[in-house]
HTML snippet that shows the backbone in 3Dmol.js (N, CA, C, O; Angstrom):
<script src="https://3Dmol.org/build/3Dmol-min.js"></script>
<div id="view" style="width:600px;height:400px;position:relative"></div>
<script>
const pdb = `
ATOM      1  N   UNK A   1       0.763  -1.406  -0.019  1.00  0.00           N
ATOM      2  CA  UNK A   1       0.004  -0.064  -0.136  1.00  0.00           C
ATOM      3  C   UNK A   1       0.970   1.317  -0.025  1.00  0.00           C
ATOM      4  O   UNK A   1       0.643   2.300  -0.690  1.00  0.00           O
ATOM      5  N   UNK A   2       2.046   1.358   0.748  1.00  0.00           N
ATOM      6  CA  UNK A   2       2.871   2.099   0.840  1.00  0.00           C
ATOM      7  C   UNK A   2       3.342   2.686  -0.246  1.00  0.00           C
ATOM      8  O   UNK A   2       3.434   3.897  -0.446  1.00  0.00           O
ATOM      9  N   UNK A   3       3.729   1.558  -1.155  1.00  0.00           N
ATOM     10  CA  UNK A   3       4.625   1.514  -2.462  1.00  0.00           C
ATOM     11  C   UNK A   3       3.732   2.361  -3.346  1.00  0.00           C
ATOM     12  O   UNK A   3       4.125   3.343  -3.976  1.00  0.00           O
ATOM     13  N   UNK A   4       2.487   1.889  -3.334  1.00  0.00           N
ATOM     14  CA  UNK A   4       1.321   2.700  -4.269  1.00  0.00           C
ATOM     15  C   UNK A   4       1.258   4.109  -3.971  1.00  0.00           C
ATOM     16  O   UNK A   4       1.442   4.990  -4.811  1.00  0.00           O
ATOM     17  N   UNK A   5       0.957   4.326  -2.582  1.00  0.00           N
ATOM     18  CA  UNK A   5       0.801   5.520  -2.631  1.00  0.00           C
ATOM     19  C   UNK A   5       1.847   6.568  -3.130  1.00  0.00           C
ATOM     20  O   UNK A   5       1.650   7.701  -3.571  1.00  0.00           O
ATOM     21  N   UNK A   6       2.956   5.917  -2.951  1.00  0.00           N
ATOM     22  CA  UNK A   6       3.865   6.548  -2.991  1.00  0.00           C
ATOM     23  C   UNK A   6       4.334   6.793  -4.817  1.00  0.00           C
ATOM     24  O   UNK A   6       4.724   7.839  -5.335  1.00  0.00           O
ATOM     25  N   UNK A   7       4.178   5.799  -5.300  1.00  0.00           N
ATOM     26  CA  UNK A   7       4.502   5.929  -6.664  1.00  0.00           C
ATOM     27  C   UNK A   7       3.142   6.558  -7.328  1.00  0.00           C
ATOM     28  O   UNK A   7       3.265   7.176  -8.385  1.00  0.00           O
ATOM     29  N   UNK A   8       2.099   6.442  -6.847  1.00  0.00           N
ATOM     30  CA  UNK A   8       0.629   7.500  -7.744  1.00  0.00           C
ATOM     31  C   UNK A   8       0.846   8.768  -7.338  1.00  0.00           C
ATOM     32  O   UNK A   8       0.139   9.604  -7.901  1.00  0.00           O
ATOM     33  N   UNK A   9       1.915   9.325  -6.210  1.00  0.00           N
ATOM     34  CA  UNK A   9       1.912  10.500  -5.863  1.00  0.00           C
ATOM     35  C   UNK A   9       0.893  10.765  -4.820  1.00  0.00           C
ATOM     36  O   UNK A   9       0.964  11.798  -4.155  1.00  0.00           O
ATOM     37  N   UNK A  10       0.087  10.025  -4.662  1.00  0.00           N
ATOM     38  CA  UNK A  10      -1.085  10.204  -3.730  1.00  0.00           C
ATOM     39  C   UNK A  10      -0.558  10.245  -1.969  1.00  0.00           C
ATOM     40  O   UNK A  10      -1.409  10.683  -1.195  1.00  0.00           O
ATOM     41  N   UNK A  11       0.804   9.804  -1.357  1.00  0.00           N
ATOM     42  CA  UNK A  11       1.486   9.862  -0.361  1.00  0.00           C
ATOM     43  C   UNK A  11       1.532  11.345  -0.328  1.00  0.00           C
ATOM     44  O   UNK A  11       1.089  11.929   0.661  1.00  0.00           O
ATOM     45  N   UNK A  12       2.026  11.992  -1.317  1.00  0.00           N
ATOM     46  CA  UNK A  12       2.415  13.438  -1.340  1.00  0.00           C
ATOM     47  C   UNK A  12       1.592  14.313  -0.729  1.00  0.00           C
ATOM     48  O   UNK A  12       1.825  15.101   0.188  1.00  0.00           O
ATOM     49  N   UNK A  13       0.259  14.017  -1.544  1.00  0.00           N
ATOM     50  CA  UNK A  13      -0.964  14.651  -1.491  1.00  0.00           C
ATOM     51  C   UNK A  13      -1.636  14.551  -0.238  1.00  0.00           C
ATOM     52  O   UNK A  13      -2.341  15.492   0.130  1.00  0.00           O
ATOM     53  N   UNK A  14      -1.504  13.503   0.482  1.00  0.00           N
ATOM     54  CA  UNK A  14      -2.121  13.136   2.049  1.00  0.00           C
ATOM     55  C   UNK A  14      -1.418  14.070   2.749  1.00  0.00           C
ATOM     56  O   UNK A  14      -1.916  14.952   3.449  1.00  0.00           O
ATOM     57  N   UNK A  15       0.115  13.811   2.496  1.00  0.00           N
ATOM     58  CA  UNK A  15       0.871  14.839   3.281  1.00  0.00           C
ATOM     59  C   UNK A  15       0.851  16.110   3.675  1.00  0.00           C
ATOM     60  O   UNK A  15       1.179  16.625   4.744  1.00  0.00           O
ATOM     61  N   UNK A  16       0.282  16.708   2.345  1.00  0.00           N
ATOM     62  CA  UNK A  16       0.080  18.222   2.303  1.00  0.00           C
ATOM     63  C   UNK A  16      -1.464  18.438   2.918  1.00  0.00           C
ATOM     64  O   UNK A  16      -1.794  19.520   3.403  1.00  0.00           O
ATOM     65  N   UNK A  17      -2.401  17.258   2.844  1.00  0.00           N
ATOM     66  CA  UNK A  17      -3.681  17.447   3.445  1.00  0.00           C
ATOM     67  C   UNK A  17      -3.547  17.636   4.771  1.00  0.00           C
ATOM     68  O   UNK A  17      -4.253  18.467   5.342  1.00  0.00           O
ATOM     69  N   UNK A  18      -2.522  16.808   5.510  1.00  0.00           N
ATOM     70  CA  UNK A  18      -2.286  16.559   6.842  1.00  0.00           C
ATOM     71  C   UNK A  18      -1.752  18.184   7.196  1.00  0.00           C
ATOM     72  O   UNK A  18      -2.216  18.725   8.200  1.00  0.00           O
ATOM     73  N   UNK A  19      -0.915  18.811   6.463  1.00  0.00           N
ATOM     74  CA  UNK A  19      -0.331  20.142   6.870  1.00  0.00           C
ATOM     75  C   UNK A  19      -1.513  21.399   6.623  1.00  0.00           C
ATOM     76  O   UNK A  19      -1.736  22.431   7.256  1.00  0.00           O
ATOM     77  N   UNK A  20      -2.032  20.909   5.627  1.00  0.00           N
ATOM     78  CA  UNK A  20      -3.297  21.908   5.405  1.00  0.00           C
ATOM     79  C   UNK A  20      -4.270  21.828   6.533  1.00  0.00           C
ATOM     80  O   UNK A  20      -4.552  22.842   7.172  1.00  0.00           O
ATOM     81  N   UNK A  21      -4.761  20.741   6.787  1.00  0.00           N
ATOM     82  CA  UNK A  21      -5.592  20.952   8.109  1.00  0.00           C
ATOM     83  C   UNK A  21      -5.194  21.056   9.101  1.00  0.00           C
ATOM     84  O   UNK A  21      -6.004  21.414   9.956  1.00  0.00           O
ATOM     85  N   UNK A  22      -3.487  20.761   9.617  1.00  0.00           N
ATOM     86  CA  UNK A  22      -2.950  21.298  11.082  1.00  0.00           C
ATOM     87  C   UNK A  22      -3.310  22.860  10.979  1.00  0.00           C
ATOM     88  O   UNK A  22      -3.889  23.438  11.898  1.00  0.00           O
ATOM     89  N   UNK A  23      -2.899  23.538   9.719  1.00  0.00           N
ATOM     90  CA  UNK A  23      -2.892  24.942   9.878  1.00  0.00           C
ATOM     91  C   UNK A  23      -4.120  25.630   9.938  1.00  0.00           C
ATOM     92  O   UNK A  23      -4.197  26.697  10.546  1.00  0.00           O
ATOM     93  N   UNK A  24      -5.157  25.090   9.326  1.00  0.00           N
ATOM     94  CA  UNK A  24      -6.602  25.509   9.282  1.00  0.00           C
ATOM     95  C   UNK A  24      -6.986  25.193  10.935  1.00  0.00           C
ATOM     96  O   UNK A  24      -7.385  26.133  11.623  1.00  0.00           O
ATOM     97  N   UNK A  25      -6.857  23.953  11.471  1.00  0.00           N
ATOM     98  CA  UNK A  25      -7.177  24.188  12.902  1.00  0.00           C
ATOM     99  C   UNK A  25      -6.144  24.875  13.837  1.00  0.00           C
ATOM    100  O   UNK A  25      -6.555  25.117  14.972  1.00  0.00           O
ATOM    101  N   UNK A  26      -4.946  25.205  13.558  1.00  0.00           N
ATOM    102  CA  UNK A  26      -4.335  26.251  14.337  1.00  0.00           C
ATOM    103  C   UNK A  26      -5.240  27.413  14.345  1.00  0.00           C
ATOM    104  O   UNK A  26      -5.417  28.080  15.365  1.00  0.00           O
ATOM    105  N   UNK A  27      -5.867  27.687  13.122  1.00  0.00           N
ATOM    106  CA  UNK A  27      -6.226  29.363  12.966  1.00  0.00           C
ATOM    107  C   UNK A  27      -7.431  29.466  13.831  1.00  0.00           C
ATOM    108  O   UNK A  27      -7.607  30.330  14.691  1.00  0.00           O
ATOM    109  N   UNK A  28      -8.452  28.255  13.443  1.00  0.00           N
ATOM    110  CA  UNK A  28      -9.667  28.360  13.903  1.00  0.00           C
ATOM    111  C   UNK A  28     -10.387  28.731  12.508  1.00  0.00           C
ATOM    112  O   UNK A  28      -9.949  29.306  11.512  1.00  0.00           O
ATOM    113  N   UNK A  29     -11.781  28.136  12.836  1.00  0.00           N
ATOM    114  CA  UNK A  29     -12.290  28.438  11.677  1.00  0.00           C
ATOM    115  C   UNK A  29     -12.804  29.781  11.054  1.00  0.00           C
ATOM    116  O   UNK A  29     -13.191  29.909   9.892  1.00  0.00           O
ATOM    117  N   UNK A  30     -12.754  30.635  11.883  1.00  0.00           N
ATOM    118  CA  UNK A  30     -12.888  32.156  11.129  1.00  0.00           C
ATOM    119  C   UNK A  30     -11.934  32.711  10.251  1.00  0.00           C
ATOM    120  O   UNK A  30     -12.055  33.187   9.122  1.00  0.00           O
ATOM    121  N   UNK A  31     -10.587  32.495  11.279  1.00  0.00           N
ATOM    122  CA  UNK A  31      -9.717  33.153   9.964  1.00  0.00           C
ATOM    123  C   UNK A  31      -9.372  32.287   9.348  1.00  0.00           C
ATOM    124  O   UNK A  31      -8.951  32.706   8.270  1.00  0.00           O
ATOM    125  N   UNK A  32      -9.286  30.883   9.457  1.00  0.00           N
ATOM    126  CA  UNK A  32      -8.732  30.178   8.334  1.00  0.00           C
ATOM    127  C   UNK A  32      -9.612  30.218   7.096  1.00  0.00           C
ATOM    128  O   UNK A  32      -9.173  29.714   6.063  1.00  0.00           O
ATOM    129  N   UNK A  33     -10.718  30.730   7.111  1.00  0.00           N
ATOM    130  CA  UNK A  33     -11.580  31.062   5.971  1.00  0.00           C
ATOM    131  C   UNK A  33     -10.415  32.142   5.026  1.00  0.00           C
ATOM    132  O   UNK A  33     -10.208  32.183   3.813  1.00  0.00           O
ATOM    133  N   UNK A  34      -9.866  32.860   6.046  1.00  0.00           N
ATOM    134  CA  UNK A  34      -9.193  34.210   5.482  1.00  0.00           C
ATOM    135  C   UNK A  34      -7.872  34.098   4.994  1.00  0.00           C
ATOM    136  O   UNK A  34      -7.332  34.839   4.172  1.00  0.00           O
ATOM    137  N   UNK A  35      -7.333  32.992   5.634  1.00  0.00           N
ATOM    138  CA  UNK A  35      -5.799  32.906   5.189  1.00  0.00           C
ATOM    139  C   UNK A  35      -5.635  31.283   5.107  1.00  0.00           C
ATOM    140  O   UNK A  35      -5.321  30.514   6.016  1.00  0.00           O
ATOM    141  N   UNK A  36      -5.942  30.993   3.744  1.00  0.00           N
ATOM    142  CA  UNK A  36      -5.861  29.609   2.920  1.00  0.00           C
ATOM    143  C   UNK A  36      -4.580  29.103   2.699  1.00  0.00           C
ATOM    144  O   UNK A  36      -3.836  29.876   2.095  1.00  0.00           O
ATOM    145  N   UNK A  37      -4.017  27.802   3.081  1.00  0.00           N
ATOM    146  CA  UNK A  37      -2.822  27.471   2.741  1.00  0.00           C
ATOM    147  C   UNK A  37      -2.962  26.983   1.185  1.00  0.00           C
ATOM    148  O   UNK A  37      -3.837  26.152   0.942  1.00  0.00           O
ATOM    149  N   UNK A  38      -2.076  27.499   0.047  1.00  0.00           N
ATOM    150  CA  UNK A  38      -2.070  27.089  -1.098  1.00  0.00           C
ATOM    151  C   UNK A  38      -1.162  25.885  -1.826  1.00  0.00           C
ATOM    152  O   UNK A  38      -1.541  25.115  -2.708  1.00  0.00           O
ATOM    153  N   UNK A  39       0.059  25.952  -1.233  1.00  0.00           N
ATOM    154  CA  UNK A  39       0.876  24.939  -1.477  1.00  0.00           C
ATOM    155  C   UNK A  39       1.891  24.765  -0.338  1.00  0.00           C
ATOM    156  O   UNK A  39       2.130  25.686   0.444  1.00  0.00           O
ATOM    157  N   UNK A  40       2.512  23.502  -0.260  1.00  0.00           N
ATOM    158  CA  UNK A  40       3.512  23.355   0.614  1.00  0.00           C
ATOM    159  C   UNK A  40       4.795  22.293  -0.032  1.00  0.00           C
ATOM    160  O   UNK A  40       4.723  21.155  -0.496  1.00  0.00           O
ATOM    161  N   UNK A  41       5.643  22.968   0.116  1.00  0.00           N
ATOM    162  CA  UNK A  41       7.084  22.458  -0.538  1.00  0.00           C
ATOM    163  C   UNK A  41       8.430  22.833   0.117  1.00  0.00           C
ATOM    164  O   UNK A  41       8.816  23.956   0.443  1.00  0.00           O
ATOM    165  N   UNK A  42       9.109  21.551   0.248  1.00  0.00           N
ATOM    166  CA  UNK A  42      10.228  21.848   0.972  1.00  0.00           C
ATOM    167  C   UNK A  42      10.316  22.411   2.400  1.00  0.00           C
ATOM    168  O   UNK A  42      11.293  22.939   2.931  1.00  0.00           O
ATOM    169  N   UNK A  43       8.944  22.161   2.974  1.00  0.00           N
ATOM    170  CA  UNK A  43       9.146  22.628   4.319  1.00  0.00           C
ATOM    171  C   UNK A  43       8.237  23.959   4.461  1.00  0.00           C
ATOM    172  O   UNK A  43       7.596  24.108   5.501  1.00  0.00           O
ATOM    173  N   UNK A  44       8.164  24.984   3.375  1.00  0.00           N
ATOM    174  CA  UNK A  44       7.435  25.796   3.372  1.00  0.00           C
ATOM    175  C   UNK A  44       6.163  26.036   2.673  1.00  0.00           C
ATOM    176  O   UNK A  44       6.000  25.876   1.463  1.00  0.00           O
ATOM    177  N   UNK A  45       5.315  26.410   3.471  1.00  0.00           N
ATOM    178  CA  UNK A  45       3.840  26.573   3.512  1.00  0.00           C
ATOM    179  C   UNK A  45       3.531  27.894   2.857  1.00  0.00           C
ATOM    180  O   UNK A  45       4.027  28.899   3.366  1.00  0.00           O
ATOM    181  N   UNK A  46       2.684  28.025   1.664  1.00  0.00           N
ATOM    182  CA  UNK A  46       2.334  29.074   1.367  1.00  0.00           C
ATOM    183  C   UNK A  46       0.661  29.369   1.394  1.00  0.00           C
ATOM    184  O   UNK A  46      -0.238  28.677   0.914  1.00  0.00           O
ATOM    185  N   UNK A  47       0.584  30.551   2.074  1.00  0.00           N
ATOM    186  CA  UNK A  47      -0.908  31.105   2.524  1.00  0.00           C
ATOM    187  C   UNK A  47      -1.221  32.320   1.842  1.00  0.00           C
ATOM    188  O   UNK A  47      -0.578  33.368   1.899  1.00  0.00           O
ATOM    189  N   UNK A  48      -2.468  32.047   1.062  1.00  0.00           N
ATOM    190  CA  UNK A  48      -3.319  33.163   0.705  1.00  0.00           C
ATOM    191  C   UNK A  48      -4.014  33.956   1.532  1.00  0.00           C
ATOM    192  O   UNK A  48      -5.090  33.533   1.955  1.00  0.00           O
ATOM    193  N   UNK A  49      -3.696  34.837   1.800  1.00  0.00           N
ATOM    194  CA  UNK A  49      -4.670  35.874   2.992  1.00  0.00           C
ATOM    195  C   UNK A  49      -5.563  36.837   2.068  1.00  0.00           C
ATOM    196  O   UNK A  49      -5.118  37.322   1.027  1.00  0.00           O
ATOM    197  N   UNK A  50      -6.620  37.027   2.453  1.00  0.00           N
ATOM    198  CA  UNK A  50      -7.813  37.864   2.006  1.00  0.00           C
ATOM    199  C   UNK A  50      -7.760  39.375   2.075  1.00  0.00           C
ATOM    200  O   UNK A  50      -8.439  40.026   1.281  1.00  0.00           O
ATOM    201  N   UNK A  51      -6.967  39.999   3.007  1.00  0.00           N
ATOM    202  CA  UNK A  51      -6.970  41.335   3.406  1.00  0.00           C
ATOM    203  C   UNK A  51      -5.537  41.853   3.657  1.00  0.00           C
ATOM    204  O   UNK A  51      -4.746  41.128   4.261  1.00  0.00           O
ATOM    205  N   UNK A  52      -5.180  43.038   3.233  1.00  0.00           N
ATOM    206  CA  UNK A  52      -3.961  43.537   3.475  1.00  0.00           C
ATOM    207  C   UNK A  52      -3.690  43.342   5.229  1.00  0.00           C
ATOM    208  O   UNK A  52      -2.688  42.856   5.753  1.00  0.00           O
ATOM    209  N   UNK A  53      -4.752  43.811   5.823  1.00  0.00           N
ATOM    210  CA  UNK A  53      -4.754  43.881   7.395  1.00  0.00           C
ATOM    211  C   UNK A  53      -4.541  42.386   8.171  1.00  0.00           C
ATOM    212  O   UNK A  53      -4.053  42.333   9.300  1.00  0.00           O
ATOM    213  N   UNK A  54      -4.957  41.210   7.443  1.00  0.00           N
ATOM    214  CA  UNK A  54      -4.724  40.096   8.173  1.00  0.00           C
ATOM    215  C   UNK A  54      -2.945  39.828   7.606  1.00  0.00           C
ATOM    216  O   UNK A  54      -2.015  39.511   8.347  1.00  0.00           O
ATOM    217  N   UNK A  55      -2.876  40.053   6.196  1.00  0.00           N
ATOM    218  CA  UNK A  55      -1.683  39.606   5.734  1.00  0.00           C
ATOM    219  C   UNK A  55      -0.512  40.458   6.695  1.00  0.00           C
ATOM    220  O   UNK A  55       0.517  39.833   6.951  1.00  0.00           O
ATOM    221  N   UNK A  56      -0.616  41.565   7.114  1.00  0.00           N
ATOM    222  CA  UNK A  56      -0.096  42.858   8.132  1.00  0.00           C
ATOM    223  C   UNK A  56       0.459  41.703   9.570  1.00  0.00           C
ATOM    224  O   UNK A  56       1.533  41.402  10.091  1.00  0.00           O
ATOM    225  N   UNK A  57      -1.177  41.301   9.783  1.00  0.00           N
ATOM    226  CA  UNK A  57      -1.050  40.871  11.316  1.00  0.00           C
ATOM    227  C   UNK A  57      -0.368  39.457  11.499  1.00  0.00           C
ATOM    228  O   UNK A  57       0.212  39.045  12.503  1.00  0.00           O
ATOM    229  N   UNK A  58      -0.583  38.775  10.233  1.00  0.00           N
ATOM    230  CA  UNK A  58       0.139  37.360  10.074  1.00  0.00           C
ATOM    231  C   UNK A  58       1.866  37.360   9.947  1.00  0.00           C
ATOM    232  O   UNK A  58       2.676  36.626  10.514  1.00  0.00           O
ATOM    233  N   UNK A  59       2.077  38.415   9.031  1.00  0.00           N
ATOM    234  CA  UNK A  59       3.619  38.627   8.873  1.00  0.00           C
ATOM    235  C   UNK A  59       4.363  38.976  10.175  1.00  0.00           C
ATOM    236  O   UNK A  59       5.414  38.448  10.538  1.00  0.00           O
ATOM    237  N   UNK A  60       3.670  39.955  10.845  1.00  0.00           N
ATOM    238  CA  UNK A  60       4.265  40.534  11.996  1.00  0.00           C
ATOM    239  C   UNK A  60       4.163  40.292  13.445  1.00  0.00           C
ATOM    240  O   UNK A  60       4.965  40.630  14.315  1.00  0.00           O
ATOM    241  N   UNK A  61       2.876  39.554  13.588  1.00  0.00           N
ATOM    242  CA  UNK A  61       2.605  39.416  15.292  1.00  0.00           C
ATOM    243  C   UNK A  61       2.274  38.132  15.255  1.00  0.00           C
ATOM    244  O   UNK A  61       2.839  37.422  16.086  1.00  0.00           O
ATOM    245  N   UNK A  62       1.208  37.422  14.231  1.00  0.00           N
ATOM    246  CA  UNK A  62       0.709  36.038  14.923  1.00  0.00           C
ATOM    247  C   UNK A  62       1.136  35.063  14.157  1.00  0.00           C
ATOM    248  O   UNK A  62       0.733  33.968  14.551  1.00  0.00           O
ATOM    249  N   UNK A  63       1.891  35.021  13.078  1.00  0.00           N
ATOM    250  CA  UNK A  63       2.186  34.242  12.163  1.00  0.00           C
ATOM    251  C   UNK A  63       2.929  32.970  12.727  1.00  0.00           C
ATOM    252  O   UNK A  63       2.731  31.777  12.495  1.00  0.00           O
ATOM    253  N   UNK A  64       3.833  33.590  13.531  1.00  0.00           N
ATOM    254  CA  UNK A  64       4.770  32.282  13.883  1.00  0.00           C
ATOM    255  C   UNK A  64       4.258  31.401  15.272  1.00  0.00           C
ATOM    256  O   UNK A  64       4.850  30.350  15.516  1.00  0.00           O
ATOM    257  N   UNK A  65       3.340  31.776  16.017  1.00  0.00           N
ATOM    258  CA  UNK A  65       2.922  31.058  17.000  1.00  0.00           C
ATOM    259  C   UNK A  65       1.771  30.163  16.271  1.00  0.00           C
ATOM    260  O   UNK A  65       1.601  29.055  16.779  1.00  0.00           O
ATOM    261  N   UNK A  66       0.893  30.519  15.060  1.00  0.00           N
ATOM    262  CA  UNK A  66       0.070  29.620  14.233  1.00  0.00           C
ATOM    263  C   UNK A  66       1.202  28.320  13.740  1.00  0.00           C
ATOM    264  O   UNK A  66       1.149  27.111  13.965  1.00  0.00           O
ATOM    265  N   UNK A  67       2.168  29.106  13.020  1.00  0.00           N
ATOM    266  CA  UNK A  67       3.087  27.758  12.604  1.00  0.00           C
ATOM    267  C   UNK A  67       3.675  26.748  13.906  1.00  0.00           C
ATOM    268  O   UNK A  67       3.751  25.519  13.892  1.00  0.00           O
ATOM    269  N   UNK A  68       4.039  27.647  14.971  1.00  0.00           N
ATOM    270  CA  UNK A  68       4.355  26.276  15.976  1.00  0.00           C
ATOM    271  C   UNK A  68       3.125  25.613  16.147  1.00  0.00           C
ATOM    272  O   UNK A  68       3.274  24.399  16.289  1.00  0.00           O
ATOM    273  N   UNK A  69       1.744  26.076  16.188  1.00  0.00           N
ATOM    274  CA  UNK A  69       0.708  25.253  16.785  1.00  0.00           C
ATOM    275  C   UNK A  69       0.229  24.531  15.539  1.00  0.00           C
ATOM    276  O   UNK A  69      -0.712  23.768  15.756  1.00  0.00           O
ATOM    277  N   UNK A  70       0.667  24.595  14.251  1.00  0.00           N
ATOM    278  CA  UNK A  70       0.259  23.705  13.424  1.00  0.00           C
ATOM    279  C   UNK A  70       1.269  22.674  13.486  1.00  0.00           C
ATOM    280  O   UNK A  70       0.899  21.542  13.178  1.00  0.00           O
ATOM    281  N   UNK A  71       2.546  22.856  13.845  1.00  0.00           N
ATOM    282  CA  UNK A  71       3.221  21.984  13.707  1.00  0.00           C
ATOM    283  C   UNK A  71       2.973  21.026  15.299  1.00  0.00           C
ATOM    284  O   UNK A  71       3.142  19.808  15.351  1.00  0.00           O
ATOM    285  N   UNK A  72       2.669  21.643  16.166  1.00  0.00           N
ATOM    286  CA  UNK A  72       2.436  20.886  17.718  1.00  0.00           C
ATOM    287  C   UNK A  72       1.151  19.934  17.241  1.00  0.00           C
ATOM    288  O   UNK A  72       0.919  18.911  17.886  1.00  0.00           O
ATOM    289  N   UNK A  73       0.394  20.261  16.197  1.00  0.00           N
ATOM    290  CA  UNK A  73      -0.705  19.278  15.836  1.00  0.00           C
ATOM    291  C   UNK A  73      -0.371  18.260  15.131  1.00  0.00           C
ATOM    292  O   UNK A  73      -0.948  17.187  15.311  1.00  0.00           O
ATOM    293  N   UNK A  74       0.822  18.423  14.010  1.00  0.00           N
ATOM    294  CA  UNK A  74       1.263  17.507  13.303  1.00  0.00           C
ATOM    295  C   UNK A  74       2.120  16.410  13.880  1.00  0.00           C
ATOM    296  O   UNK A  74       2.246  15.255  13.474  1.00  0.00           O
ATOM    297  N   UNK A  75       2.741  17.070  15.018  1.00  0.00           N
ATOM    298  CA  UNK A  75       3.817  16.239  15.974  1.00  0.00           C
ATOM    299  C   UNK A  75       4.980  16.111  15.718  1.00  0.00           C
ATOM    300  O   UNK A  75       5.593  15.159  16.201  1.00  0.00           O
ATOM    301  N   UNK A  76       5.681  17.132  14.795  1.00  0.00           N
ATOM    302  CA  UNK A  76       6.701  17.364  14.408  1.00  0.00           C
ATOM    303  C   UNK A  76       7.122  18.791  13.839  1.00  0.00           C
ATOM    304  O   UNK A  76       6.298  19.705  13.811  1.00  0.00           O
ATOM    305  N   UNK A  77       8.293  18.938  13.432  1.00  0.00           N
ATOM    306  CA  UNK A  77       8.284  20.866  12.831  1.00  0.00           C
ATOM    307  C   UNK A  77       8.330  20.405  11.124  1.00  0.00           C
ATOM    308  O   UNK A  77       9.366  20.533  10.471  1.00  0.00           O
ATOM    309  N   UNK A  78       7.327  19.976  10.660  1.00  0.00           N
ATOM    310  CA  UNK A  78       7.386  19.799   8.996  1.00  0.00           C
ATOM    311  C   UNK A  78       7.138  20.962   8.592  1.00  0.00           C
ATOM    312  O   UNK A  78       7.622  21.194   7.484  1.00  0.00           O
ATOM    313  N   UNK A  79       6.416  22.014   9.182  1.00  0.00           N
ATOM    314  CA  UNK A  79       6.522  23.595   8.490  1.00  0.00           C
ATOM    315  C   UNK A  79       7.766  24.125   9.161  1.00  0.00           C
ATOM    316  O   UNK A  79       7.984  24.123  10.373  1.00  0.00           O
ATOM    317  N   UNK A  80       8.592  24.604   8.153  1.00  0.00           N
ATOM    318  CA  UNK A  80       9.571  25.198   8.570  1.00  0.00           C
ATOM    319  C   UNK A  80       9.231  26.912   8.194  1.00  0.00           C
ATOM    320  O   UNK A  80       9.296  27.693   9.143  1.00  0.00           O
ATOM    321  N   UNK A  81       8.998  27.271   7.291  1.00  0.00           N
ATOM    322  CA  UNK A  81       8.581  28.542   7.256  1.00  0.00           C
ATOM    323  C   UNK A  81       7.108  28.842   6.373  1.00  0.00           C
ATOM    324  O   UNK A  81       6.596  28.185   5.467  1.00  0.00           O
ATOM    325  N   UNK A  82       6.690  30.045   7.000  1.00  0.00           N
ATOM    326  CA  UNK A  82       5.171  30.141   6.055  1.00  0.00           C
ATOM    327  C   UNK A  82       5.386  31.698   5.622  1.00  0.00           C
ATOM    328  O   UNK A  82       5.802  32.673   6.247  1.00  0.00           O
ATOM    329  N   UNK A  83       4.896  31.504   4.198  1.00  0.00           N
ATOM    330  CA  UNK A  83       5.096  32.743   3.374  1.00  0.00           C
ATOM    331  C   UNK A  83       3.731  33.189   3.136  1.00  0.00           C
ATOM    332  O   UNK A  83       2.949  32.252   2.967  1.00  0.00           O
ATOM    333  N   UNK A  84       3.191  34.427   3.070  1.00  0.00           N
ATOM    334  CA  UNK A  84       1.866  34.875   2.800  1.00  0.00           C
ATOM    335  C   UNK A  84       2.236  35.984   1.815  1.00  0.00           C
ATOM    336  O   UNK A  84       3.200  36.724   1.614  1.00  0.00           O
ATOM    337  N   UNK A  85       0.760  35.711   1.176  1.00  0.00           N
ATOM    338  CA  UNK A  85       0.735  36.494  -0.216  1.00  0.00           C
ATOM    339  C   UNK A  85      -0.823  36.982  -0.285  1.00  0.00           C
ATOM    340  O   UNK A  85      -1.710  36.141  -0.143  1.00  0.00           O
ATOM    341  N   UNK A  86      -1.122  38.287  -0.496  1.00  0.00           N
ATOM    342  CA  UNK A  86      -2.440  38.768  -0.815  1.00  0.00           C
ATOM    343  C   UNK A  86      -3.038  37.868  -1.580  1.00  0.00           C
ATOM    344  O   UNK A  86      -2.307  37.285  -2.382  1.00  0.00           O
ATOM    345  N   UNK A  87      -4.353  37.542  -1.555  1.00  0.00           N
ATOM    346  CA  UNK A  87      -5.169  36.953  -2.621  1.00  0.00           C
ATOM    347  C   UNK A  87      -5.454  38.088  -3.698  1.00  0.00           C
ATOM    348  O   UNK A  87      -5.872  39.203  -3.383  1.00  0.00           O
ATOM    349  N   UNK A  88      -5.124  37.600  -5.291  1.00  0.00           N
ATOM    350  CA  UNK A  88      -5.356  38.624  -6.360  1.00  0.00           C
ATOM    351  C   UNK A  88      -6.770  38.520  -6.592  1.00  0.00           C
ATOM    352  O   UNK A  88      -7.312  39.239  -7.431  1.00  0.00           O
TER     353      UNK A  88
END
`;
const viewer = $3Dmol.createViewer("view");
viewer.addModel(pdb, "pdb");
viewer.setStyle({}, {cartoon: {color: "spectrum"}});
viewer.zoomTo();
viewer.render();
</script>
């Protein structure tokens, strides 16, 4: 089963889904709707943010705490860095 998941690419998608879920759970339902993960690669989580206010808050104040909480939920330090960009 593990071989099939790895060869089909599903293992990577499942890992990403775990990271996305941990991030959303760490933020809580309300904020998670405004700061959605869009990509996870090489330990870097890209998050699309709905407003410049939330972007500023996450980049400068609360983002590191949310990253730490998401990693706590994952049980490891999988998310090394979070980068934020404003939704277009």
